[in-house]
Structure formats: C-alpha cells, structure tokens
C-alpha positions as CSV (number, residue, x, y, z in Angstrom):
1,X,70.8,-21.2,-18.5
2,X,67.6,-23.5,-17.3
3,X,63.8,-21.8,-17.2
4,X,62.6,-21.9,-13.9
5,X,58.6,-23.0,-13.5
6,X,57.0,-20.5,-11.3
7,X,53.4,-21.2,-9.8
8,X,50.9,-19.0,-8.9
9,X,50.1,-18.7,-5.3
10,X,47.1,-20.4,-4.0
11,X,43.7,-18.3,-4.0
12,X,42.1,-17.5,-0.8
13,X,38.3,-19.7,-0.7
14,X,35.9,-17.8,-1.0
15,X,33.8,-17.0,1.8
16,X,29.9,-19.3,2.3
17,X,27.0,-17.0,0.9
18,X,25.3,-17.8,4.6
19,X,28.4,-15.8,5.6
20,X,28.1,-12.8,3.4
21,X,24.1,-12.8,4.3
22,X,24.7,-12.8,7.6
23,X,27.4,-9.8,6.8
24,X,24.3,-7.8,4.8
25,X,21.7,-8.4,7.3
26,X,23.9,-6.9,10.2
27,X,25.3,-3.7,8.1
28,X,21.1,-3.2,7.8
29,X,19.9,-3.5,11.2
30,X,23.4,-1.1,12.2
31,X,21.5,1.6,9.8
32,X,21.4,4.3,12.2
33,X,18.5,6.0,9.9
34,X,16.5,2.8,9.5
35,X,16.3,2.1,12.9
36,X,15.1,6.0,12.9
37,X,12.4,5.6,10.2
38,X,11.0,2.3,12.4
39,X,10.8,4.1,15.4
40,X,9.4,6.9,13.9
41,X,6.6,4.2,12.3
42,X,6.1,2.6,15.6
43,X,5.4,6.1,16.8
44,X,3.4,7.2,14.4
45,X,1.1,4.0,14.6
46,X,0.3,4.2,18.2
47,X,-0.5,8.1,17.5
48,X,-2.9,6.9,15.0
49,X,-4.7,4.3,17.3
50,X,-4.7,6.5,20.3
51,X,-6.2,9.2,17.8
52,X,-8.9,6.8,16.6
53,X,-10.4,6.2,20.4
54,X,-11.5,9.9,20.0
55,X,-12.8,9.0,16.9
56,X,-15.1,6.0,17.6
57,X,-17.3,5.9,20.4
58,X,-18.9,2.6,21.3
59,X,-22.9,2.4,20.8
60,X,-24.7,2.0,24.2
61,X,-28.1,1.6,25.0
62,X,-29.1,5.0,25.7
63,X,-27.6,5.9,22.5
64,X,-29.0,4.2,20.1
65,X,-32.2,4.9,21.9
66,X,-31.4,8.2,21.0
67,X,-30.1,7.2,17.2
68,X,-33.4,5.4,17.2
69,X,-35.5,8.6,17.8
70,X,-33.9,10.8,15.6
71,X,-34.0,8.7,12.3
72,X,-37.6,8.1,13.0
73,X,-38.7,12.1,13.2
74,X,-36.2,12.4,9.9
75,X,-38.8,9.7,8.1
76,X,-41.0,11.2,9.2
77,X,-40.3,15.3,8.3
78,X,-39.3,13.4,4.6
79,X,-42.6,12.1,4.6
80,X,-44.3,15.1,6.0
81,X,-42.3,17.0,2.5
82,X,-43.4,14.5,0.6
83,X,-47.5,15.2,1.2
84,X,-46.5,19.0,1.0
85,X,-45.4,18.5,-2.6
86,X,-48.3,15.6,-3.3
87,X,-50.9,18.5,-2.3
88,X,-48.9,21.6,-4.5
89,X,-50.0,22.7,-8.2
90,X,-46.2,22.4,-9.0
91,X,-45.9,18.9,-10.3
92,X,-45.4,19.4,-14.2
93,X,-48.3,17.8,-16.1
94,X,-45.9,15.3,-18.5
95,X,-44.5,14.4,-14.7
96,X,-46.6,11.6,-12.4
97,X,-46.5,12.7,-9.1
98,X,-44.6,9.9,-7.3
99,X,-41.7,10.4,-9.8
100,X,-42.3,14.8,-9.3
101,X,-42.0,13.7,-5.1
102,X,-40.1,10.6,-4.8
103,X,-41.4,7.9,-3.4
104,X,-42.5,7.5,0.7
105,X,-39.3,7.4,3.5
106,X,-39.3,4.5,5.3
107,X,-36.7,3.9,8.3
108,X,-34.9,1.0,5.9
109,X,-33.7,4.0,3.9
110,X,-31.9,5.4,6.3
111,X,-28.9,4.1,8.0
112,X,-29.0,4.5,12.4
113,X,-25.0,5.0,12.0
114,X,-25.8,8.6,10.8
115,X,-27.4,9.4,14.0
116,X,-24.6,8.2,16.1
117,X,-21.9,11.2,17.3
118,X,-19.3,9.5,17.4
119,X,-20.0,6.7,15.6
120,X,-18.8,3.3,16.5
121,X,-16.0,1.8,14.3
122,X,-17.7,-1.6,12.4
123,X,-14.6,-4.0,11.9
124,X,-17.2,-5.3,9.4
125,X,-17.0,-2.8,7.3
126,X,-13.4,-1.3,7.9
127,X,-11.8,-4.0,8.6
128,X,-10.0,-5.1,5.1
129,X,-10.1,-0.8,4.1
130,X,-7.4,-1.0,7.2
131,X,-5.7,-3.9,6.1
132,X,-5.3,-2.0,2.7
133,X,-4.4,1.4,4.0
134,X,-1.5,-0.4,6.5
135,X,0.0,-2.3,3.1
136,X,0.1,1.4,1.7
137,X,1.9,2.6,3.9
138,X,4.0,-0.5,4.8
139,X,5.0,-0.3,1.0
140,X,6.0,3.9,0.7
141,X,8.0,2.7,4.3
142,X,9.2,-0.4,2.2
143,X,10.9,1.9,-0.9
144,X,11.9,4.4,1.5
145,X,14.5,1.8,3.8
146,X,15.2,-0.6,0.6
147,X,16.9,2.8,-1.0
148,X,18.8,4.3,2.2
149,X,20.4,0.8,2.5
150,X,22.1,1.0,-0.6
151,X,22.4,4.7,-1.0
152,X,24.5,5.4,2.0
153,X,27.1,1.8,1.1
154,X,27.3,4.5,-2.2
155,X,27.5,7.5,-0.9
156,X,30.4,6.5,1.8
157,X,31.9,4.4,-1.1
158,X,31.9,1.7,1.6
159,X,30.5,-0.9,-1.2
160,X,33.6,-0.6,-3.0
161,X,35.9,-1.5,0.4
162,X,33.7,-4.4,0.3
163,X,34.5,-6.0,-2.4
164,X,38.0,-6.4,-0.9
165,X,36.9,-9.5,1.3
166,X,33.7,-10.4,-1.5
167,X,35.5,-9.9,-5.6
168,X,32.5,-12.0,-6.7
169,X,29.7,-8.7,-7.5
170,X,26.9,-10.6,-8.4
171,X,26.6,-12.9,-4.9
172,X,27.5,-9.5,-2.6
173,X,24.5,-7.9,-4.7
174,X,22.4,-11.0,-3.9
175,X,23.1,-11.0,-1.1
176,X,21.7,-7.7,-0.8
177,X,18.1,-8.4,-2.3
178,X,18.4,-11.3,-0.7
179,X,18.5,-9.2,3.0
180,X,16.1,-6.2,1.4
181,X,13.6,-8.8,-0.1
182,X,13.0,-10.9,4.2
183,X,13.3,-7.1,5.7
184,X,10.3,-5.5,4.0
185,X,8.1,-9.0,4.1
186,X,8.9,-9.1,7.7
187,X,8.1,-5.5,7.9
188,X,4.7,-6.6,5.7
189,X,3.7,-8.8,7.7
190,X,4.3,-6.2,11.5
191,X,2.6,-3.6,9.5
192,X,-1.1,-6.3,9.2
193,X,-0.3,-7.4,12.6
194,X,-0.2,-3.5,13.7
195,X,-3.6,-2.9,11.7
196,X,-5.3,-6.0,13.0
197,X,-3.5,-5.1,16.5
198,X,-5.3,-1.8,16.3
199,X,-8.4,-3.3,14.6
200,X,-9.5,-5.2,17.7
201,X,-8.1,-2.3,20.3
202,X,-10.6,-0.4,18.5
203,X,-12.7,-2.4,18.6
204,X,-12.9,-4.0,21.7
205,X,-13.5,-0.6,23.0
206,X,-16.0,0.6,20.7
207,X,-17.5,-1.5,18.3
208,X,-20.5,-1.8,17.6
209,X,-20.8,-4.9,18.9
210,X,-22.3,-6.6,15.2
211,X,-21.5,-9.5,13.7
212,X,-18.7,-10.4,11.2
213,X,-20.1,-11.7,7.9
214,X,-19.6,-15.0,6.2
215,X,-16.2,-15.3,4.9
216,X,-14.4,-11.6,6.6
217,X,-11.6,-13.6,7.7
218,X,-10.5,-15.0,4.2
219,X,-10.9,-12.0,2.6
220,X,-8.9,-9.4,5.4
221,X,-6.3,-12.1,5.5
222,X,-6.2,-12.5,1.8
223,X,-6.2,-8.5,1.9
224,X,-3.2,-8.6,4.1
225,X,-1.4,-11.0,2.3
226,X,-1.6,-8.7,-1.1
227,X,-0.4,-6.1,1.5
228,X,2.8,-8.3,2.3
229,X,3.5,-9.0,-0.8
230,X,3.3,-5.4,-2.2
231,X,5.5,-4.1,0.6
232,X,8.3,-6.8,0.0
233,X,8.0,-6.2,-4.3
234,X,8.1,-1.9,-3.6
235,X,11.0,-1.9,-1.1
236,X,13.1,-4.6,-3.9
237,X,12.2,-1.7,-6.1
238,X,13.0,1.2,-3.9
239,X,16.4,-0.8,-3.3
240,X,16.8,-1.4,-7.2
241,X,16.0,2.1,-8.5
242,X,18.8,3.3,-6.3
243,X,21.3,1.1,-7.1
244,X,21.0,2.0,-10.5
245,X,21.4,6.3,-10.2
246,X,23.6,5.4,-7.1
247,X,22.3,8.1,-4.7
248,X,19.1,8.3,-2.1
249,X,18.3,11.4,-3.0
250,X,18.5,11.0,-6.8
251,X,15.8,7.3,-6.8
252,X,13.8,9.8,-4.5
253,X,13.8,12.5,-6.5
254,X,12.8,10.1,-9.7
255,X,10.2,9.1,-7.4
256,X,8.1,12.2,-7.4
257,X,8.7,12.4,-10.4
258,X,7.4,9.8,-11.7
259,X,4.9,9.1,-9.2
260,X,3.5,13.5,-9.5
261,X,4.7,14.6,-12.2
262,X,4.7,11.1,-15.6
263,X,1.5,9.5,-14.1
264,X,-0.8,12.7,-13.8
265,X,0.4,13.7,-17.3
266,X,-0.2,10.0,-18.1
267,X,-3.7,10.6,-16.9
268,X,-4.7,13.9,-18.3
269,X,-3.1,13.3,-22.1
270,X,-3.4,9.5,-22.4
271,X,-6.0,8.4,-20.1
272,X,-5.8,4.9,-21.8
273,X,-2.5,4.0,-20.6
274,X,-4.0,4.0,-17.1
275,X,-3.0,0.0,-16.5
276,X,0.4,0.1,-16.9
277,X,1.0,2.9,-14.1
278,X,2.4,1.8,-11.0
279,X,0.3,3.1,-8.9
280,X,-2.2,2.3,-10.2
281,X,-1.6,-1.3,-10.2
282,X,0.1,-1.3,-6.9
283,X,-3.8,-0.2,-5.9
284,X,-5.3,-3.2,-7.8
285,X,-3.3,-5.7,-6.2
286,X,-4.4,-4.7,-2.9
287,X,-8.2,-4.6,-2.9
288,X,-10.1,-6.9,-3.3
289,X,-11.9,-6.5,-6.1
290,X,-9.0,-5.1,-7.8
291,X,-9.1,-2.4,-9.5
292,X,-11.2,-0.2,-12.4
293,X,-10.2,2.7,-14.1
294,X,-11.9,4.7,-16.6
295,X,-9.6,4.8,-19.7
296,X,-11.7,6.9,-22.0
297,X,-15.1,8.2,-23.7
298,X,-16.8,6.9,-26.4
299,X,-18.3,9.4,-28.0
300,X,-20.0,7.4,-29.8
301,X,-22.3,6.1,-27.8
302,X,-21.7,8.3,-24.5
303,X,-20.3,6.0,-22.2
304,X,-17.0,6.0,-20.5
305,X,-14.6,3.2,-21.1
306,X,-13.8,1.4,-18.1
307,X,-10.8,-1.4,-17.6
308,X,-10.0,-4.0,-14.6
309,X,-7.2,-4.5,-13.6
310,X,-7.7,-8.1,-11.4
311,X,-5.0,-8.6,-8.5
312,X,-2.8,-11.7,-10.1
313,X,-2.5,-9.3,-13.6
314,X,-1.1,-6.4,-10.6
315,X,1.5,-8.8,-9.4
316,X,2.9,-10.2,-12.6
317,X,3.4,-6.7,-14.0
318,X,4.5,-5.6,-10.4
319,X,6.9,-8.5,-10.9
320,X,8.2,-7.8,-13.8
321,X,9.0,-4.3,-13.1
322,X,11.0,-5.0,-10.2
323,X,12.9,-8.1,-11.5
324,X,13.5,-5.9,-14.9
325,X,15.0,-2.8,-12.3
326,X,16.8,-5.0,-9.9
327,X,18.4,-7.5,-13.3
328,X,19.0,-4.2,-15.1
329,X,20.8,-2.3,-11.9
330,X,22.8,-6.3,-11.7
331,X,24.1,-6.5,-15.5
332,X,25.5,-3.0,-14.8
333,X,26.9,-3.1,-11.1
334,X,29.1,-6.4,-12.3
335,X,30.5,-4.2,-15.4
336,X,31.3,-1.0,-14.4
337,X,34.3,0.8,-13.2
338,X,33.9,1.7,-9.5
339,X,35.9,4.0,-8.1
C-alpha cells in the first residue's frame, strides 16, 4: 500500500489594500448616524451665522458720530468727578491727590466700540478667536464620528463578518484608521472654511471696515492648520478609545468621566499635573501663543507658578497619546477572540 500525497488547495489571493480602503470609505459615508450628525452640524453653522448677523451692526457715520459724543461726555464726567475728588477734604494725608483721585481721563483711554450698541464685527480682533472656536467644535464632532464609526460595527458584529472577507486583522484596522484620519482632516478643513465664510459675511455686512494688521492672514491660517491637526487627532482618539471598549456609549462615558470628573479633580488637587491634561494640551495646540496654566502657589514668595504649554509640545503630546491608544487597540484586536 503506497501513501498518496495530497497538496493543500491553493489559497485565494488577498485583495488589494486599495479595495479595502474603498469599502471602508463607502461604509463610512453610508453610516446614517454620521449623515445626521453632519447635517445637524451644518444647520448649527447656518443658525450661528444668522444669529451673528443680528448681534453686529456696521459702523455708519451717524452711529460713529453719536458714539463719539457719548465717549466725549464720559470723558467730561470722569474729569469732573476727579476735580471734585481733588477739591474734597477726604484725601488721606499719606496719599497724594493724584494717587487717590487718579490721572486725567482722555478719549484715548476709552474704546469707541463701547458706545456702539450693537457693535460692528471686527475681523482683526475676532478672526483668530473664531478659528480656535471652530477648531474645537470640529474636534468634538470628529470624536463623536470616529467613535460611532467603529462602535456601530462592534455593536452589530459586522466587523466579525468582515474578517471572513479579509482575514488579516491589521489591514482591516489600518484601513479603518486611514479612513477616519482622512475624514477627520477633511472635517477640520471644512470647519475652518466655514468660519472664513462666516467671518467674511459678517465683515461685509456688519464689519468695522478697519484695516487688518500685518501678519493677520499668516496667523489666521496657522491657527486654522493647527485646528485641522487637532480635529484629526481627536477623531483618531475617539476611534481608538471606542475600539478598546467595543461600544460607543461606553467610550462616550469614559470621555465624560475623564473630562468632567478626573480633570476637574486634578486641577483642584494636583494643579502641577495640568500640563499633562488632554484639554489643556488641545487648547495649547490651537491657540496662537500656546496656553499658560497656573500650576500652584509658592508660599515663600507669594507668587503663583505658571507653565507655558507651547504649540509644538502640545502637538507631540497629543500625537503620542493618540498613537498609544491606537497601537494598544490594534494589538488587542489582532489577539482577542471575536464572537
């Protein structure tokens, strides 16, 4: 009796990574919840833009003249009160009249916008602040979208069925991460473009007409670029955290406990740890000059201690945290049993 050698059937060639990417992109776009969230965000943007138009008014010559009259009247009243103070006998003997009653008030000490109600929109003053605000809003939206994208697949167990088509788990998760990264970056760009459109409309309809300072556009674009980076990192962080806990609700719960409870406790009990908090680093990343945090109080000198979180330091810290969360999630995904 002779032994018969049987060869294993040939394995089907794996599909290209580009096909997997297209499938994940289609799955992302087809998610009904993501569509609803983006629609609500667009409606919120339109509503905020319209409401802003009711809060600002252009500085017409008539309004400027009336505001100038009110400002001059305020200068005269302030100086009249000062003269009364100087003429009174209530000035302490050990304090000079100038220190007690103050210096004369001039028109340069007051802002004309204080007497314009409603005030005109100032692109020079509010342009960068708006880019920071829209960057933060885009980051929150990206976290929710990234979390629900993978969380829905864990809840429906469709991710298990996907592994029958592509058995190499790192490729599957890598494709999902790539889609979330690109989608979050696009969302960040759209958010900054939306702010530029809003600010441009406000400036055209109800702006102050003031000339923009030197370096304004470079600073605004740099702030917007950092806002896009923050949106991308936060979207990946939401995806990675949800992949770890396998549930969107649980991931949002963990985020709430961290931001509302843990960070509040750290600020109250261990203020020196604030440079390691995610929200402080997120703010430091987007703000033009970084973020100065108060880390304690020196009883010997009576001076509060400060720490400056720069843009680069915050970017590196958030990138490392995001990479660690994604790496741990990938390792567990490749090793855990899926049912």
